Each structure stands twice: as C-alpha cells, then as structure tokens.
N, C-alpha and C positions, 0 to 999 in steps of 0.2 A: 504493500500500500504506500509506503513512504520512499520507495527506491528513487533516488535522484530528485526527490521533491524538496521544496522549501517550506519550512514550518516556522511559524511565529508563535511564541508563548508570551502572553502578557502576564506581568507579575512573575516573570521567569526566574527571579532570584529567591522566591519563596520556597518553602519546604516541598510543596507539590511540584512547582516549576522545575526545581533542581532534580527531583526524582524522575520526572517525566523526561527531562533532557537526557539523563543517563540512560534511561530505557530506550529512547529513540536513537541514541548513538550506537546502540547494539544492532541497529538495522542498517540498511544501505541508504539512509536518509542523505539528501544532498547537502542542505544547509539548515541549521537551526538558529533562529534569531531570538535573542533574549531581550525583551522589552521591559524595563522597569525604571523607577526613578531613584533607586538607591545605588549610587556609584560605588560605595564601599563594598556592598554585597556583590556587585558585578566584578570588582577586582578580585575579591576572595574566591568567587565562583570560577573565574578565569584561571586562577592559580591552581585550584583543586581539580578542575576538569580540563585537562590540556588536550584539545582536539581542534584541528584547523577547520572543522565544519561549523564551529560556533562563531556567531557574530553578536556583538553587544550594542544595544541601542539605549541610551539614556533618554527617558521621556515619560510622560504621564498620560494615561488614557483620557484625561480631561482635555488634552491638547489634540484636537482632531487633525490639525495640519501635520504635526510631528508623527502622530500615529499612522497617518496615511502614507508617509514616507517609509515607515517600517513595514507596513503591510504590502506595499507594492511588489508584485511578482510572487507573492506567497501562494502556496497551494492549500495549506491547512493553517487554521488559527485556533489555538487553545486559549480561551479567555479565563485566566485564573486570577487576574488582578482584582483586588477588592480591599476596602477597609472592613475589618471583620471583628475587632474586639468590642464586645457588646457594651461594657460600661463606658468606654471612650466615645462610642457612637451615640449612646444615650445623651451624653453631655454635649456632643457636637453633631447633631443629627443632619444638618444640611450639608456638611462636608461629606457624609456618607452618600447622600443623594447625588452630589456632584460626581463622586467616583463610581459608585455602584450602579447608578441609574443613567446619568448623562454619559458617563464613561462607557457603559455597555452599549448605549446607542451609537456612540462614536465608533466602537469596534464594528458594529453592524454596518454603518455607513461606509467606513473605510474598506471593509471586506467586500461590499457590493461594488464600490468603485474599482477595486482591484480584481474583481471577478474571481475571488477565492473559491476553491472547490467546496470545502466543508469548514464550518465554524462551530466550535463546541463551547458552550457556556457551562462552566463548572459551578454547580449550585450547592445548596445545603438544606438539611432538614429544617433549619430555622426559618425557611421560606414558607413553611406550611402552617397555616393559621397563625401568622406571626404575632408574637407578644411584644417584640422589641423592634426598634428602628432598623437594626441590621437585617433581621428577617424580612421586614417589609420592603427594604430596598432590594434584597435578593429575590423576593417574589416578583417585583417589577422587572428585574433583569430577566428572569425566566420568561415573563410575559412578552417582553420585547423580542426575545430570541424566537419564541414559538410563533409569534405573529409576523416576524420579519419575512417569512416565506409567502405571506398573503399578497404582497404588492409587487412581486417579482414578474418581470417580463421574461417568460421562460425562454424565448428565442434570443434574448439579449444576455441574460445572466444564468450562470450555472450554479450559483452559490446555494448551499443547503445549510440551514441553521437548525440546531437542536440543543437541548440542555441535558445535563446529567445531574442527578440529585442524590446525595448520600449522606451518611452520618460522620461521626468523628473519626479521623485517621489516627490510629493509635500512635502516640508519641509526636504528633505534629506540633508546630509552634502554637503555643497558647492552650494546648490541651492539658487535661488534668494530671496525667501520669508524670510528665516531666516536672510539673509543679510539686507533686508529692515526693518525687525522688529528690529534688532539690531541698525540700523541707527536711526530709529524713537525714540527708547527708550533712545538713547544717544543724542537726540535733534539735530541730524545732518540731512542735506538734503539727500533725497534718490538719489542714483546715477543711472540714467537711461542711458543705452547704446544707445538705439534708441526707441522712443515712439511707433514705428510701429512693433517692434519685437514680434513674437509669439513663443510659445513653446507647444509641446505636454505635457499632464500632466495626472497623475493618482495618487491615494492615495497609501500609503504603503500597505493597506489591499487589494486593487485591484491588485497591483503588485504581492503580495504573492499568491492570487487566481490564477492569470495568470500563474505564474511559476509552481505551484503545479499541475494545470490542464494539462499544457504542459508535465510535467514529467509523469503524469498518461497515457496520450494517445500517447506520442511520440514514433515513431517506429524507428527513426534513420535518420539522414541527413537533417531533416527539420530545417527551421528557422521559429519560431512561432512569430507572430506579433498580438498585440491586436488592436481592434478598439477603438480609443481614441478621445476625444475632445481636444481642445487646449485653451490656455488663452493668452491674450495680456498683455504685461508688463504695459501698461497704466491702464488696469483694475485692476491689482494687486496693483499698486500704489494707485489708487482711493479707493479701498476696504480697504486697510490697513490704509489709511488716515482717513476713516470713523470710523473704529473700534478703532484705537489708537489715532492718532493725525496727522494732516497735517503739516509736518515740511518743506515742499517745496521739490524741486527737482533740480538736476543738471545733464544736459546731457553731458556724458563723451565720447560718440562715441563707436562704436563697437570695441571690443578688437581684437588683432591679432588671427586669427583662428576661430572666431565666425561667425555664419551665422545669417542673419536677420530672416529667417524662417528655421525650421528643417524639415527633410524629413525622413520618416520611410520606404518608398518604392519608389525608383526612377523610371523614365520612362522606362528604359531598363529592370529592374527587373519585371515590372508589368505584362509582358507576361507570367511569371512563377508563378503568385500568384493564390492561391485557397482560397475560403471562406469555412472554416470548419463548422462554425455555426454563430449565430448572434453576437458573441463576438470576435472570433479569426480567423486569416488567417494564411496560411503558404506560404513560398516561396519554390517552387519545386527546389531541388538542381540543379545547373547549370552544370551538367556533363552528358555525353551521356548515361550512364548506367541506368539513372533514367528517365522514361518517364511518360506521362500523365496517361497511363493505370495503372501504379504502384500507382499513387495517388488515383485513383478510387478504387483499390483493398484495399489499406490501409484505406481510408476514403470514404466509399460508398456514403455518403451524400454530399461530397465535390462538390463545384461549381466553375468553372473557372470564374474569375472576368474579365468582358469585358468593363464595363463602365468607370472605374476610370483610368485616365492617369498618375497621380502621387499622392502619399499619403503624403501630406505636411501639416504642422501645419497652413499654410496660408489658405488652402482650405477645412478644415474640420469644423465641427460644433464648435462654440466657447462656452466656459463655460460662462453663464451669470454672471454679477456682483453679483446677489442675490445668485446663486448657489456657486459661488466662495467664497463669504462671509461665507456661511454655512459650506462649506468644511473646510475652515481655522479654523472656530470656533470649529467644531467637531473633528479636527485633533490635538487639544491641542498644536498648534504651538506657541501660545502666552505666 
C-alpha cells in the first residue's frame, strides 16, 4: 500500500506519530513527512530515527498556507495533531477549537487541494457523548472528516476521508500508567481519581495495526472502531504495586470533564454500527445519502450489530491482572 508513496503525519512528533513513523519505515514507503510545531521534538526524533526517507516540517495545522505546502504531493495523510489534555483545554477551550476543529478543517482543505488518496483522522472515545471540551472538539473533527466526502466532485478528486476511534494507548503520553510509575519511583502515593473507574485500552502495536488496516480497507465516510477490552484503575494500581512497590494511594476524586467509564459507541449510534470482522466495527455515516445497502456493497461480509446496547468500558471484557501485568512488562513501560 505504501510502496514509493509519500505520507504526511500531522503531530508526527507525538507518541503515536513516532510509533507510526517507525512502523511505516519497515515498509517500502517513499517519503514520510513529519509535521509539527515542536522543533525540539523534531531534532530529538531526527537523532533517534536516522532514515533518509524522513522529512521534517515545522508548522501548525492552524496555518493553512504552511500546511498546504507540507501536504503537496502526498498520497496519504494521518491526522494525529491535537490539543488533548483535558484540564488544560477546560481552562483554554477556544484554543482547542482552533487546533482540533479549525485545524482539522485545514487538513481537509489542504488534502483536497493536493488530491491526496486517503486521509485518516485519529479520534478518541472522549468524542462520544462528550462531557469535556476536548471530547466535543474531537467529535466535531470526526464530523468534519465523515462529511468531507459529501461535497467531492468524484471526477475531479480522488480523496477519501474517514476516522478511527479508540481508547487509551497503554503507556502513551498523558496516560495513567506512566503517571503511576513515576509516582511509585518517587516514593509518592498513587493518586486514584475513583477506584471504580474503567478505561478502554490497547497497546501501541494494536493501535498501529488498527489504523493501518482501516487505511487499507477504508472507502470513505466510515468511523472505524476496534473491539477492545478494558482495565480498572484498581487493577492497574495493584499490578504496579506488585511489580514495583506498594507506596499507598490517595483518592483525589474525578477531575472536571472526566467520566467514570468511557464509551466508544453510545446508545443512539448503535443502530448504525456494523461488524466488519472479528476485530473491527464501523459506524455507518449518519446522513441520508448513505444507506445500509451501501455498507453491504462496500463490505459484503458486514453484519449489523443487534445485541449490544452500548459499547462502554464498564460492560466489556476486563483485562485480567495477570494479562495486565504481562502487557506492562512486555511494553517496556518500566
């Protein structure tokens, strides 16, 4: 799929962007363009990943002109750039709108002008029934990408837009496990927001497999969702205490904008969900020009999901403490 192709990754110096870059460099990809506003991270990434197929562009997705220069000639665009720290965004909401919403539209416009083949928006479970500003902006980003296929002149443009939506990547920047590890190593108590809290989870390798498979089979306008297990905060605390040290805990309460349980598909969306295979699902776009028959033509083996009422981290299979321990040890998070 990527042989001799040019790929642009927005937010390419982030944890996902760097992991995706390393995975793509294992293929016969032609060129990978890293687009981000953090020059220090670009220098660090360039030092750590020495490959002459890499190109680094300093820029912000808020700047359409600069973004257009970076997208020119690209075949694939992976849109991972976003402001994503919930408390910071609650305090600076319009900054998130400018990056996560306006910036996403800029990615769409630049990709159309460059006639990119496929453009993937990397989403989050926090976009579902959003309680915080971050989730609301990511919901809008999803909507922009799904609807971007509506106004295309099919004879003029080849670009296909779609989104992927998943839960927490184990050990990614800002996630709870690195925080707990840091607290334990500093001999501090682990800060528990709520002992009953659950979160969807997948490893970085699983996230990359999911994104690249969706890129391969995506036809345009879909929201791809993986079938995931979840973990409880209490199990994470116990497993890390067993591996490292039990330094105790302090319950600090749920922070503004946080949910007790995350949701990947809410009750209202469920009527539009199709099972593509044993691993992935899609949400049929919620506009009148896209019907069930279209899904069957695009994905002949797709099955409408009838039994599930809501896809929540509370009601899916939980990762056992033993599996969680092995995942943490295998992921080099310590």
